[in-house]
N, C-alpha and C positions, 0 to 999 in steps of 0.2 A: 504494500500500500504506500502511496506517496505521502511524504511528510508535509505538514501544513505549518506555516509560521504564525504564531499568535503572540499578542502582547496582553497579558492578563493582570488584572488587579484583584488580589485575593485578600481575605481577612487575615489577621494575625494567626487565628486558629487554623485556617486552611494552610497557611505557610508552615506552621508547626507540624501539622499532619504530613505534609509533603516531605518535610525534613526528616521525620521519623521513618517514613517509607523509604526515603533515600538511604538512610543509615542501615535500616533493617535488611534491605536487599542489596547493600553495597553498590549503589548506583552512583554515577558520576555527578549528576545534577538533579535539580527539582523537575526539570522537564521530563527526564526519564522516570522520576517518581510519579509524575502526573500520568504518563503512559501506563505505568504499572498499575496505578489506581484504576484507570479506565479498563485495563485488561481484567482486573480482579472483580470489578463491580458493574462494568458497562453492559454486560449481557442481561442484566435485570431490566434494562431500559431499551436496548437496541441489539438486534441480532448482528453478529460479526459478518456473516455472509448471508446473502439472500438465498432462500431455498428455491429449488427448481419449481416446486408447486406454486409458489407465490408468483414467480415470473410467468408461468403458464397461465395462471388465473388472470393476471393483468393483460396478457396477450389475448386471451379469449374475450375478456371484457371489451377491449379495444376493437376487436374484430366484430363483435356483436353490435357495438355502437356504430361502427362504420357501415355495417350491413343495414342497420335501421335508419340512420341519418345521412349516410354518405359522407363526403368531405366538405360539406357546406360549412360556412362560418356564420357566427352569430354577429349581428350588427352591434357596434360598440354601445349604442344607446340601450339595447336590450340587455347586454352584459352588465352595464352599470346599474340598470334597474334590478336585475337579478341579485347583484351584490349589495344593493342598497346604498350605492354611492351617489345617485342622482340628488 
């Protein structure tokens, strides 16, 4: 996976937690500690890899939509009304 550069502002507590993780797992810096934290707890929120069944479900859904509605587009006025932006 490609790395992403981020500039984060964290609380003192979060900084301490990252420091403890850094020391516990003998990591070089807090960015590695943040990665380790994400590896340890991220799967409770987001799957690491997309499952094939999810991809197939999205493809089927898109195909059904195209079959029903074709490739027509919605006028911007209707889209704004649908989103409640007007």
